[in-house]
C-alpha positions as CSV (number, residue, x, y, z in Angstrom):
1,M,0.0,-0.1,0.3
2,I,1.2,3.5,-0.8
3,F,0.5,6.3,1.7
4,E,0.8,9.7,0.2
5,I,1.6,12.8,2.3
6,D,1.1,15.9,0.7
7,T,3.1,18.6,2.5
8,S,3.0,21.4,0.1
9,G,3.0,24.8,1.6
10,L,4.1,23.3,4.6
11,H,7.8,24.7,5.8
12,C,10.7,23.4,7.7
13,P,10.1,20.8,9.9
14,M,6.5,20.1,8.9
15,P,7.3,18.0,5.9
16,L,9.8,15.7,8.0
17,L,7.6,15.9,11.0
18,K,4.6,14.3,9.2
19,L,6.8,11.8,7.3
20,K,8.2,10.5,10.9
21,M,4.2,10.2,12.4
22,T,3.1,8.6,9.3
23,L,6.4,6.1,10.0
24,R,5.4,5.4,13.4
25,Q,1.6,4.8,12.4
26,Q,2.4,2.4,9.5
27,A,3.7,-1.6,9.6
28,D,7.4,-2.2,8.3
29,D,6.3,-3.0,4.5
30,V,5.0,0.8,4.0
31,H,6.1,2.9,1.0
32,I,5.3,6.5,1.2
33,R,5.2,9.1,-1.4
34,L,5.9,12.6,0.3
35,I,5.4,15.7,-1.8
36,S,7.0,18.7,-0.6
37,T,7.1,22.6,-2.1
38,D,9.8,23.4,0.5
39,P,13.4,23.3,-1.1
40,M,15.0,22.7,2.3
41,S,12.9,19.3,2.5
42,Q,15.6,17.9,-0.4
43,Q,18.1,17.6,2.0
44,D,16.3,17.1,5.2
45,I,13.9,14.3,3.8
46,K,16.9,12.7,2.2
47,R,19.3,12.7,5.4
48,Y,16.6,11.5,7.7
49,C,16.2,8.9,5.2
50,D,20.1,7.8,5.2
51,I,19.8,8.1,9.0
52,A,16.8,5.6,9.7
53,G,17.8,2.9,7.0
54,L,15.1,4.1,4.5
55,V,15.5,3.8,0.7
56,C,14.3,7.8,-0.5
57,I,14.1,8.4,-4.3
58,Q,13.8,11.7,-4.8
59,H,11.9,12.8,-8.2
60,F,11.6,16.7,-9.3
61,N,8.0,17.9,-10.6
62,D,8.7,21.2,-12.6
63,D,5.4,21.7,-14.1
64,K,5.3,25.1,-13.0
65,Q,4.5,24.1,-9.1
66,N,8.1,23.0,-8.0
67,K,7.3,20.3,-6.2
68,F,9.7,18.2,-5.0
69,I,8.4,14.2,-4.5
70,F,10.1,11.7,-2.7
71,D,9.1,7.6,-3.0
72,I,10.3,6.1,0.4
73,H,10.4,2.9,1.8
74,K,11.9,0.5,4.5
75,K,14.9,-1.7,3.2
């Protein structure tokens, strides 16, 4: 199952906090798609995933909305 977290319009640290809350509420085998418009989330989300042992694939959606899309799942 894929959970989508849309944090568009929220600034640091809210995208990361919402990711952490979702991870705590879900089972081990989880896939999360996080959408953010905060440029700092690129660095924050990637760093947290590295520390927490999560796989994070980042996509940049440049359809004039400047959204950052992260596909995250546990290793």
